[in-house]
TORMIKE-516106 format. One record per atom (N, C-alpha, C): z, x, y. Coordinates in steps of 0.02 Angstrom, whole numbers, padded with zeros to 5 digits, always signed. Example, Ala and Ser with C-alpha at 12.3 -4.5 7.8 and 13.67 -1.06 7.14 Angstrom:
<tidrens>
+00390+00660-00284
+00390+00615-00225
+00390+00660-00165
+00354+00642-00112
+00357+00684-00053
+00394+00645+00002
</tidrens>
This chain:
<tidrens>
-01276-01242-01968
-01268-01200-01939
-01239-01110-01943
-01269-01080-01889
-01297-01004-01903
-01230-00970-01892
-01209-00929-01925
-01164-00875-01912
-01181-00809-01882
-01211-00799-01851
-01256-00751-01832
-01209-00735-01749
-01167-00672-01733
-01162-00645-01692
-01202-00623-01640
-01181-00629-01580
-01231-00584-01536
-01210-00529-01515
-01238-00461-01496
-01218-00418-01444
-01196-00419-01399
-01113-00425-01380
-01137-00446-01296
-01163-00405-01254
-01168-00336-01266
-01206-00309-01225
-01295-00300-01228
-01315-00323-01267
-01381-00351-01280
-01392-00422-01250
-01368-00469-01247
-01348-00521-01183
-01349-00509-01107
-01287-00438-01096
-01286-00417-01037
-01382-00382-01014
-01394-00333-01037
-01453-00318-01007
-01509-00368-01027
-01533-00408-01074
-01566-00450-01069
-01558-00495-01018
-01514-00502-00985
-01488-00564-00926
-01494-00504-00858
-01500-00461-00845
-01499-00405-00796
-01563-00411-00812
-01599-00442-00737
-01660-00426-00705
-01677-00403-00631
-01719-00362-00622
-01737-00335-00563
-01804-00365-00529
-01803-00390-00460
-01837-00418-00429
-01887-00361-00435
-01964-00386-00449
-01992-00347-00471
-02066-00362-00402
-02099-00304-00397
-02128-00306-00339
-02224-00286-00387
-02272-00259-00345
-02342-00253-00359
-02364-00194-00294
-02370-00136-00315
-02406-00071-00244
-02479-00120-00240
-02503-00099-00200
-02583-00159-00179
-02609-00083-00135
-02660-00046-00192
-02711-00014-00142
-02759-00051-00115
-02764-00048-00008
-02824-00075+00015
-02886-00025+00009
-02930-00074+00033
-03029-00026+00027
-03011-00018+00103
-03037+00030+00134
-03054+00071+00208
-03133+00094+00214
-03160+00108+00148
-03222+00110+00185
-03243+00201+00225
-03176+00195+00209
-03192+00285+00216
-03182+00332+00182
-03137+00315+00101
-03140+00372+00061
-03161+00358+00008
-03201+00409-00024
-03231+00412-00082
-03203+00393-00148
-03259+00374-00207
-03216+00370-00247
-03180+00415-00272
-03229+00481-00272
-03168+00562-00319
-03123+00567-00263
-03125+00551-00199
-03043+00533-00173
-02991+00486-00204
-02998+00449-00212
-02968+00384-00229
-02939+00436-00308
-02986+00423-00374
-02964+00451-00417
-02927+00517-00419
-02959+00561-00367
-02905+00632-00388
-02829+00603-00354
-02824+00553-00295
-02750+00529-00272
-02724+00493-00351
-02750+00450-00366
-02715+00413-00405
-02692+00443-00486
-02722+00499-00500
-02733+00537-00545
-02679+00588-00535
-02678+00615-00486
-02608+00657-00444
-02532+00640-00447
-02545+00536-00423
-02501+00534-00413
-02454+00467-00443
-02499+00458-00507
-02469+00414-00528
-02495+00451-00624
-02506+00483-00637
-02515+00510-00684
-02555+00466-00735
-02634+00463-00714
-02656+00415-00764
-02727+00440-00770
-02762+00413-00821
-02829+00479-00817
-02873+00444-00774
-02928+00497-00773
-02976+00466-00736
-03019+00409-00754
-03015+00371-00837
-03071+00319-00829
-03007+00260-00783
-02943+00272-00794
-02924+00195-00759
-02928+00215-00689
-02920+00285-00669
-02907+00284-00598
-02988+00267-00551
-03037+00267-00601
-03110+00253-00583
-03111+00175-00571
-03084+00155-00627
-03084+00073-00628
-03037+00065-00569
-02997+00072-00535
-02939+00019-00498
-02989+00059-00433
-03033+00111-00411
-03086+00143-00370
-03123+00056-00376
-03165+00073-00414
-03214+00019-00424
-03192-00061-00385
-03142-00076-00420
-03095-00135-00406
-03071-00125-00327
-03044-00087-00303
-03025-00086-00239
-03080-00105-00183
-03139-00072-00196
-03212-00051-00164
-03235-00145-00169
-03245-00155-00247
-03261-00219-00251
-03231-00270-00203
-03177-00276-00232
-03129-00323-00191
-03097-00314-00144
-03077-00261-00114
-03036-00250-00071
-02975-00218-00089
-02944-00239-00132
-02886-00209-00156
-02888-00215-00219
-02834-00169-00257
-02799-00160-00328
-02723-00145-00337
-02735-00188-00376
-02621-00179-00366
-02624-00140-00455
-02608-00059-00394
-02566+00014-00457
-02558-00006-00516
-02488-00025-00485
-02400-00031-00539
-02376-00093-00515
-02319-00088-00558
-02273-00151-00532
-02203-00112-00565
-02141-00123-00527
-02095-00084-00525
-02034-00123-00477
-01976-00087-00465
-01925-00109-00418
-01966-00084-00349
-01935-00124-00298
-01949-00108-00219
-01945-00044-00222
-01877-00015-00228
-01878+00061-00199
-01914+00097-00237
-01947+00099-00292
-01999+00150-00333
-02055+00140-00325
-02060+00075-00261
-02142+00059-00259
-02143+00099-00182
-02096+00074-00148
-02082+00097-00069
-02102+00210-00065
-02060+00220-00148
-02082+00299-00142
-02166+00310-00143
-02194+00271-00189
-02254+00290-00218
-02315+00258-00148
-02293+00196-00099
-02323+00186-00057
-02309+00255-00014
-02271+00278-00001
-02248+00342+00037
-02322+00396+00011
-02319+00411-00057
-02337+00463-00056
-02408+00454-00048
-02448+00397-00083
-02505+00395-00062
-02533+00388+00034
-02485+00353+00065
-02499+00354+00150
-02474+00437+00168
-02452+00469+00129
-02450+00528+00163
-02488+00613+00124
-02542+00560+00070
-02598+00600+00016
-02618+00659+00092
-02651+00627+00119
-02707+00665+00185
-02769+00620+00162
-02792+00661+00226
-02893+00598+00231
-02927+00646+00161
-02963+00593+00169
-03025+00643+00114
-03077+00683+00162
-03045+00757+00144
-03104+00797+00159
-03179+00788+00166
-03220+00747+00107
-03270+00747+00105
-03300+00702+00162
-03265+00658+00191
-03288+00606+00231
-03267+00618+00309
-03333+00645+00339
-03341+00676+00384
-03311+00611+00435
-03254+00624+00499
-03219+00567+00517
-03162+00526+00500
-03149+00549+00419
-03081+00532+00407
-03012+00566+00418
-02963+00533+00459
-02927+00570+00488
-02844+00562+00427
-02863+00489+00408
-02796+00480+00388
-02794+00453+00307
-02741+00464+00287
-02737+00422+00208
-02759+00351+00201
-02760+00340+00143
-02765+00270+00117
-02707+00229+00137
-02725+00182+00140
-02656+00115+00141
-02643+00078+00079
-02589+00055+00076
-02573+00009+00027
-02494-00060+00055
-02497-00093+00014
-02434-00124+00033
-02387-00158-00022
-02344-00197-00018
-02303-00160-00077
-02291-00272-00083
-02303-00317-00113
-02283-00377-00142
-02259-00407-00171
-02193-00459-00190
-02146-00476-00204
-02205-00520-00278
-02191-00522-00336
-02206-00540-00391
-02194-00608-00397
-02147-00628-00356
-02123-00688-00364
-02166-00744-00370
</tidrens>
């Protein structure tokens, strides 16, 4: 039998889990790749290559999972996306992109 003691703080922190959610960017055929890349770089501090990959995915499949996290954090990021403004290079574009939050469970 092993005589290993476990730190109770370690047990508590590993047993604590927060519900995980994912933020999904939705395609709308109004926003250019440049707009999507610029928005993702600015709001999520990711590099242009990764942002471009998300732009390609959302265009090809209709959606792209941008990040996962707590509901509260993702609600903030959703608000930032939806208030980023219209794409100035697309005539007739009057709104920001849309996104949704889903549970990972």
